[in-house]
C-alpha angles and dihedrals in degrees: 000000000000106000117225105184138213111194103204127202109190118207105287102189134037093242094053092235113178106253118178107255093230097168090058093046087053095048092041092054088066093052098054115123092006108059135028111239143157133197119233115193117193091195087071100035108041102211104032097177096086090048093052092042089056091050090050098043101036105026103034102245109163106173126065112190113188130192111217132196123174116265126034092355092056091052094051093042091053096047095044096044091049092049094047092048089052092052096040111023092174093064116101113230119211125184125195137168138063099323101050090042091058099033106031096142091053092049095048090045085075114085092222098063118072105178140017124205115208132215115327103024109185102090094028094056092046091053091047091053092048090050092051090047097046099035095243132158112290089199089068095059108098119216101029139104124202144158123266124176091342094308128106114239122202115198125207115282120261123242113250118255126217111250088229088068093055125083126260116268117259101230089177087078088073137057090246100187088066090062096055107108132190118222143121091305096057148304097272107033126176134175137237138179111213105174143028127232137349130257094223132081109216104173096220093056126097092207094073095071090049103047104031089219095301125131119197117180138190110246120257089249093054090046092052089052091055092046093051092047093053090046098045100036102038105019094243113175096184139026129202113209112214095190116143084238119358097179104055093114116051090191091058092046091048094049094044092050090051092049096053101035093108097049095083092224132135128224144189131199147165123254145154120265096227091048094052093042088060093054116113120249089247091061092047090052091050093047090052093046091049092058105265105160105168140010125203114216136171107239085164101177148017090225127080088204092059091046088056091049088050089055090231091164126186113065096317112157140137088253090057090052092053092048090047096054090049092050093047089052091053090057096042095244117136115234114215110200129192123201126198106211137184096046119174143276093036106014097169093054090046090053093047095050093046093049090055090047092052089054089055091049090052091048091056096041116010092186091065111120114227123205119182125205131176116235113260120178125244120205094262124116113245143110096289098043093044090051090048090055090051086060089055097260117157135162123248116269098213136048090234090061091048089058096055119108096259096052093042088059090045091058091053092051091225105105103000100166095222118173098243095052121072128199092257091061093044092049090051091056093049094045091049089048091053092052095047093047092052096043093045105031111202116263088223094070105102093187103047101079140135117355094006090057092047092048092050091054093046092049092055098036099095092048092049093045095050094036089236106151102157118126100343091193094157092053093050089049089050091050091049091049098046100026091217115184123260122207094247090058095052092098100205 
């Protein structure tokens, strides 16, 4: 078999925003000069099935390799893969990414998926394609699962590879101007992924099962090369780093900031609070001078006990969070904090404590962005997941079940319908969120300025002052009228 490959990026957000398909650029970089491939991005096309059907029928493509995250992308990946397999049964279907890494048995339980690629996919996928081409032994390909004689086979995991040992991405494979977005970060914003993994083991995080607590970064010099290429070739004025943790190494951050300080670009990244709090003032000054505008961090809870149950590790604490938001304010960098609320065994108390903590965070640094999630388990043993199973929680056993309304919401961590959380608790979170978002309008909203911003704050002031969050009908009406941005819709 001579593989001719479609790398497919299903729609990854409800609005269909063009997001650079970085996993496919990474995998495709390994295929250059050896295999014929094309990238199909549903975020740009709408219905991608007819496009892929044409490539299969008229141009001889016979492999469809799909990257799959939970949520909207999983739903589209399932529907499109099933439909394509029905129309072209001879085509081999390969899934890679977070979801098939965690739920390989469920994925391969469907008769329309043939292989799953786990964790870091670049070398694994290349070896799988070579094996299919040359007729080699599938059992020798580390990091895949597949079906053989009706049984699912799981091969040994593959060792992680440093990104510095992998080739540069071939951006020419994409219509890059379509991926330039305008938002708070800049007028021509692109994305990059500069490292693999995370050295921590938070037991609510899907990354843990993929990285085995390893963190492998691109060097500061390689990172500068990428930054300059995006700037010079495509006119990018900002880059969002979607690393699982960009800031693990202060030395790398310091050197990178120094290298790009004269480019006049902005950037955004994800990092741990305790890590950044330990950075020297010199590094903070360099980050600010290099264009760092905002950092996303998982504050997660207003309770040290819950942080311990989450296995946050390091020096994570509510005290560290408060010190961090004060320090970020002193350097003019916006902290963006996520909280995971409604944790068992006492979700209402967890919500109450975290709401009070968020008010304290806002008092110390009003510019802090607040993003609220509801706890949803990941298949990783730990205090939270074990407690969830005691409540009778279990994951779906088929892809069809994963794509039903309930599980779609579960994947988004908005209204997950878990057995320990009732509608009263969920409504409290969403009502509190509406009040906070109106009283402290996000700094990232480029349209809500001046009198509109002042009116929003005034409208919510009595509720925020008296801590009365119930049924904020007027605030939801105001949001519907003005369509002001909420932190969870920022999309960085």
